[in-house]
Chimera marker file (.cmm) of the C-alpha trace (Angstrom):
<marker_set name="trace">
<marker id="1" x="-24.822" y="-1.440" z="10.658" r="1" g="1" b="0" radius="0.5"/>
<marker id="2" x="-25.323" y="-4.935" z="11.914" r="1" g="1" b="0" radius="0.5"/>
<marker id="3" x="-22.303" y="-6.971" z="13.403" r="1" g="1" b="0" radius="0.5"/>
<marker id="4" x="-22.376" y="-9.307" z="10.402" r="1" g="1" b="0" radius="0.5"/>
<marker id="5" x="-22.166" y="-6.276" z="8.098" r="1" g="1" b="0" radius="0.5"/>
<marker id="6" x="-19.296" y="-4.749" z="9.947" r="1" g="1" b="0" radius="0.5"/>
<marker id="7" x="-17.362" y="-8.192" z="9.768" r="1" g="1" b="0" radius="0.5"/>
<marker id="8" x="-18.064" y="-8.325" z="6.131" r="1" g="1" b="0" radius="0.5"/>
<marker id="9" x="-16.882" y="-4.847" z="5.541" r="1" g="1" b="0" radius="0.5"/>
<marker id="10" x="-13.730" y="-5.451" z="7.706" r="1" g="1" b="0" radius="0.5"/>
<marker id="11" x="-12.884" y="-8.570" z="5.616" r="1" g="1" b="0" radius="0.5"/>
<marker id="12" x="-13.258" y="-6.763" z="2.375" r="1" g="1" b="0" radius="0.5"/>
<marker id="13" x="-10.991" y="-3.951" z="3.505" r="1" g="1" b="0" radius="0.5"/>
<marker id="14" x="-8.326" y="-6.533" z="4.603" r="1" g="1" b="0" radius="0.5"/>
<marker id="15" x="-8.496" y="-8.198" z="1.139" r="1" g="1" b="0" radius="0.5"/>
<marker id="16" x="-8.062" y="-4.879" z="-0.387" r="1" g="1" b="0" radius="0.5"/>
<marker id="17" x="-5.163" y="-3.827" z="1.815" r="1" g="1" b="0" radius="0.5"/>
<marker id="18" x="-3.408" y="-7.163" z="1.150" r="1" g="1" b="0" radius="0.5"/>
<marker id="19" x="-3.917" y="-6.837" z="-2.596" r="1" g="1" b="0" radius="0.5"/>
<marker id="20" x="-2.832" y="-3.219" z="-2.471" r="1" g="1" b="0" radius="0.5"/>
<marker id="21" x="0.510" y="-4.178" z="-0.741" r="1" g="1" b="0" radius="0.5"/>
<marker id="22" x="1.047" y="-6.836" z="-3.364" r="1" g="1" b="0" radius="0.5"/>
<marker id="23" x="0.313" y="-4.610" z="-6.378" r="1" g="1" b="0" radius="0.5"/>
<marker id="24" x="1.018" y="-5.302" z="-9.253" r="1" g="1" b="0" radius="0.5"/>
<marker id="25" x="1.363" y="-9.014" z="-8.485" r="1" g="1" b="0" radius="0.5"/>
<marker id="26" x="-1.613" y="-11.188" z="-8.117" r="1" g="1" b="0" radius="0.5"/>
<marker id="27" x="-2.327" y="-13.593" z="-5.229" r="1" g="1" b="0" radius="0.5"/>
<marker id="28" x="-4.109" y="-16.829" z="-4.948" r="1" g="1" b="0" radius="0.5"/>
<marker id="29" x="-7.264" y="-17.184" z="-3.223" r="1" g="1" b="0" radius="0.5"/>
<marker id="30" x="-5.623" y="-19.680" z="-0.898" r="1" g="1" b="0" radius="0.5"/>
<marker id="31" x="-3.041" y="-17.160" z="0.153" r="1" g="1" b="0" radius="0.5"/>
<marker id="32" x="-5.681" y="-14.532" z="0.822" r="1" g="1" b="0" radius="0.5"/>
<marker id="33" x="-7.903" y="-16.990" z="2.696" r="1" g="1" b="0" radius="0.5"/>
<marker id="34" x="-5.122" y="-17.785" z="5.166" r="1" g="1" b="0" radius="0.5"/>
<marker id="35" x="-4.260" y="-14.015" z="5.678" r="1" g="1" b="0" radius="0.5"/>
<marker id="36" x="-7.710" y="-13.138" z="6.486" r="1" g="1" b="0" radius="0.5"/>
<marker id="37" x="-8.582" y="-16.431" z="8.360" r="1" g="1" b="0" radius="0.5"/>
<marker id="38" x="-11.446" y="-17.453" z="6.288" r="1" g="1" b="0" radius="0.5"/>
<marker id="39" x="-12.201" y="-20.655" z="4.428" r="1" g="1" b="0" radius="0.5"/>
<marker id="40" x="-11.312" y="-20.656" z="0.736" r="1" g="1" b="0" radius="0.5"/>
<marker id="41" x="-15.028" y="-20.863" z="-0.308" r="1" g="1" b="0" radius="0.5"/>
<marker id="42" x="-15.982" y="-17.748" z="1.537" r="1" g="1" b="0" radius="0.5"/>
<marker id="43" x="-12.850" y="-15.860" z="0.405" r="1" g="1" b="0" radius="0.5"/>
<marker id="44" x="-13.790" y="-16.625" z="-3.253" r="1" g="1" b="0" radius="0.5"/>
<marker id="45" x="-17.252" y="-15.108" z="-2.633" r="1" g="1" b="0" radius="0.5"/>
<marker id="46" x="-15.802" y="-12.042" z="-1.424" r="1" g="1" b="0" radius="0.5"/>
<marker id="47" x="-13.199" y="-11.908" z="-4.399" r="1" g="1" b="0" radius="0.5"/>
<marker id="48" x="-16.212" y="-12.367" z="-6.845" r="1" g="1" b="0" radius="0.5"/>
<marker id="49" x="-17.994" y="-9.377" z="-5.211" r="1" g="1" b="0" radius="0.5"/>
<marker id="50" x="-14.933" y="-7.299" z="-5.352" r="1" g="1" b="0" radius="0.5"/>
<marker id="51" x="-14.557" y="-8.191" z="-8.906" r="1" g="1" b="0" radius="0.5"/>
<marker id="52" x="-18.197" y="-7.559" z="-9.875" r="1" g="1" b="0" radius="0.5"/>
<marker id="53" x="-17.801" y="-4.041" z="-8.656" r="1" g="1" b="0" radius="0.5"/>
<marker id="54" x="-14.211" y="-3.506" z="-10.382" r="1" g="1" b="0" radius="0.5"/>
<marker id="55" x="-12.242" y="-3.258" z="-7.114" r="1" g="1" b="0" radius="0.5"/>
<marker id="56" x="-10.192" y="-6.175" z="-8.265" r="1" g="1" b="0" radius="0.5"/>
<marker id="57" x="-9.684" y="-8.355" z="-11.126" r="1" g="1" b="0" radius="0.5"/>
<marker id="58" x="-10.426" y="-12.078" z="-10.414" r="1" g="1" b="0" radius="0.5"/>
<marker id="59" x="-9.152" y="-14.874" z="-12.542" r="1" g="1" b="0" radius="0.5"/>
<marker id="60" x="-11.766" y="-17.847" z="-12.160" r="1" g="1" b="0" radius="0.5"/>
<marker id="61" x="-9.498" y="-20.365" z="-13.809" r="1" g="1" b="0" radius="0.5"/>
<marker id="62" x="-6.416" y="-19.583" z="-11.849" r="1" g="1" b="0" radius="0.5"/>
<marker id="63" x="-8.131" y="-18.592" z="-8.646" r="1" g="1" b="0" radius="0.5"/>
<marker id="64" x="-6.018" y="-15.360" z="-8.339" r="1" g="1" b="0" radius="0.5"/>
<marker id="65" x="-6.768" y="-11.774" z="-7.574" r="1" g="1" b="0" radius="0.5"/>
<marker id="66" x="-5.092" y="-8.445" z="-8.286" r="1" g="1" b="0" radius="0.5"/>
<marker id="67" x="-6.238" y="-5.067" z="-7.167" r="1" g="1" b="0" radius="0.5"/>
<marker id="68" x="-7.515" y="-2.694" z="-10.243" r="1" g="1" b="0" radius="0.5"/>
<marker id="69" x="-5.167" y="0.155" z="-10.796" r="1" g="1" b="0" radius="0.5"/>
<marker id="70" x="-8.008" y="2.661" z="-11.290" r="1" g="1" b="0" radius="0.5"/>
<marker id="71" x="-9.115" y="1.637" z="-7.690" r="1" g="1" b="0" radius="0.5"/>
<marker id="72" x="-5.726" y="1.704" z="-6.229" r="1" g="1" b="0" radius="0.5"/>
<marker id="73" x="-5.221" y="5.326" z="-7.522" r="1" g="1" b="0" radius="0.5"/>
<marker id="74" x="-8.269" y="6.641" z="-5.424" r="1" g="1" b="0" radius="0.5"/>
<marker id="75" x="-6.416" y="5.837" z="-2.115" r="1" g="1" b="0" radius="0.5"/>
<link id1="1" id2="2" r="1" g="1" b="0" radius="0.2"/>
<link id1="2" id2="3" r="1" g="1" b="0" radius="0.2"/>
<link id1="3" id2="4" r="1" g="1" b="0" radius="0.2"/>
<link id1="4" id2="5" r="1" g="1" b="0" radius="0.2"/>
<link id1="5" id2="6" r="1" g="1" b="0" radius="0.2"/>
<link id1="6" id2="7" r="1" g="1" b="0" radius="0.2"/>
<link id1="7" id2="8" r="1" g="1" b="0" radius="0.2"/>
<link id1="8" id2="9" r="1" g="1" b="0" radius="0.2"/>
<link id1="9" id2="10" r="1" g="1" b="0" radius="0.2"/>
<link id1="10" id2="11" r="1" g="1" b="0" radius="0.2"/>
<link id1="11" id2="12" r="1" g="1" b="0" radius="0.2"/>
<link id1="12" id2="13" r="1" g="1" b="0" radius="0.2"/>
<link id1="13" id2="14" r="1" g="1" b="0" radius="0.2"/>
<link id1="14" id2="15" r="1" g="1" b="0" radius="0.2"/>
<link id1="15" id2="16" r="1" g="1" b="0" radius="0.2"/>
<link id1="16" id2="17" r="1" g="1" b="0" radius="0.2"/>
<link id1="17" id2="18" r="1" g="1" b="0" radius="0.2"/>
<link id1="18" id2="19" r="1" g="1" b="0" radius="0.2"/>
<link id1="19" id2="20" r="1" g="1" b="0" radius="0.2"/>
<link id1="20" id2="21" r="1" g="1" b="0" radius="0.2"/>
<link id1="21" id2="22" r="1" g="1" b="0" radius="0.2"/>
<link id1="22" id2="23" r="1" g="1" b="0" radius="0.2"/>
<link id1="23" id2="24" r="1" g="1" b="0" radius="0.2"/>
<link id1="24" id2="25" r="1" g="1" b="0" radius="0.2"/>
<link id1="25" id2="26" r="1" g="1" b="0" radius="0.2"/>
<link id1="26" id2="27" r="1" g="1" b="0" radius="0.2"/>
<link id1="27" id2="28" r="1" g="1" b="0" radius="0.2"/>
<link id1="28" id2="29" r="1" g="1" b="0" radius="0.2"/>
<link id1="29" id2="30" r="1" g="1" b="0" radius="0.2"/>
<link id1="30" id2="31" r="1" g="1" b="0" radius="0.2"/>
<link id1="31" id2="32" r="1" g="1" b="0" radius="0.2"/>
<link id1="32" id2="33" r="1" g="1" b="0" radius="0.2"/>
<link id1="33" id2="34" r="1" g="1" b="0" radius="0.2"/>
<link id1="34" id2="35" r="1" g="1" b="0" radius="0.2"/>
<link id1="35" id2="36" r="1" g="1" b="0" radius="0.2"/>
<link id1="36" id2="37" r="1" g="1" b="0" radius="0.2"/>
<link id1="37" id2="38" r="1" g="1" b="0" radius="0.2"/>
<link id1="38" id2="39" r="1" g="1" b="0" radius="0.2"/>
<link id1="39" id2="40" r="1" g="1" b="0" radius="0.2"/>
<link id1="40" id2="41" r="1" g="1" b="0" radius="0.2"/>
<link id1="41" id2="42" r="1" g="1" b="0" radius="0.2"/>
<link id1="42" id2="43" r="1" g="1" b="0" radius="0.2"/>
<link id1="43" id2="44" r="1" g="1" b="0" radius="0.2"/>
<link id1="44" id2="45" r="1" g="1" b="0" radius="0.2"/>
<link id1="45" id2="46" r="1" g="1" b="0" radius="0.2"/>
<link id1="46" id2="47" r="1" g="1" b="0" radius="0.2"/>
<link id1="47" id2="48" r="1" g="1" b="0" radius="0.2"/>
<link id1="48" id2="49" r="1" g="1" b="0" radius="0.2"/>
<link id1="49" id2="50" r="1" g="1" b="0" radius="0.2"/>
<link id1="50" id2="51" r="1" g="1" b="0" radius="0.2"/>
<link id1="51" id2="52" r="1" g="1" b="0" radius="0.2"/>
<link id1="52" id2="53" r="1" g="1" b="0" radius="0.2"/>
<link id1="53" id2="54" r="1" g="1" b="0" radius="0.2"/>
<link id1="54" id2="55" r="1" g="1" b="0" radius="0.2"/>
<link id1="55" id2="56" r="1" g="1" b="0" radius="0.2"/>
<link id1="56" id2="57" r="1" g="1" b="0" radius="0.2"/>
<link id1="57" id2="58" r="1" g="1" b="0" radius="0.2"/>
<link id1="58" id2="59" r="1" g="1" b="0" radius="0.2"/>
<link id1="59" id2="60" r="1" g="1" b="0" radius="0.2"/>
<link id1="60" id2="61" r="1" g="1" b="0" radius="0.2"/>
<link id1="61" id2="62" r="1" g="1" b="0" radius="0.2"/>
<link id1="62" id2="63" r="1" g="1" b="0" radius="0.2"/>
<link id1="63" id2="64" r="1" g="1" b="0" radius="0.2"/>
<link id1="64" id2="65" r="1" g="1" b="0" radius="0.2"/>
<link id1="65" id2="66" r="1" g="1" b="0" radius="0.2"/>
<link id1="66" id2="67" r="1" g="1" b="0" radius="0.2"/>
<link id1="67" id2="68" r="1" g="1" b="0" radius="0.2"/>
<link id1="68" id2="69" r="1" g="1" b="0" radius="0.2"/>
<link id1="69" id2="70" r="1" g="1" b="0" radius="0.2"/>
<link id1="70" id2="71" r="1" g="1" b="0" radius="0.2"/>
<link id1="71" id2="72" r="1" g="1" b="0" radius="0.2"/>
<link id1="72" id2="73" r="1" g="1" b="0" radius="0.2"/>
<link id1="73" id2="74" r="1" g="1" b="0" radius="0.2"/>
<link id1="74" id2="75" r="1" g="1" b="0" radius="0.2"/>
</marker_set>
């Protein structure tokens, strides 16, 4: 695995852990971006990716995310 792939995996894991700790509440992408130390635009890309594969639910209009209960039960 390349260094870039490792960093991407680390960021996604951090986002999932943050959302898991907040469950069942949602968080704004701005809050998440500040916690993972990424620009909001890059954080949004990660959130869209996680939503695409049903790890989270991402509200495009409110710019908020919440971890999916089905995924949460796997941990």
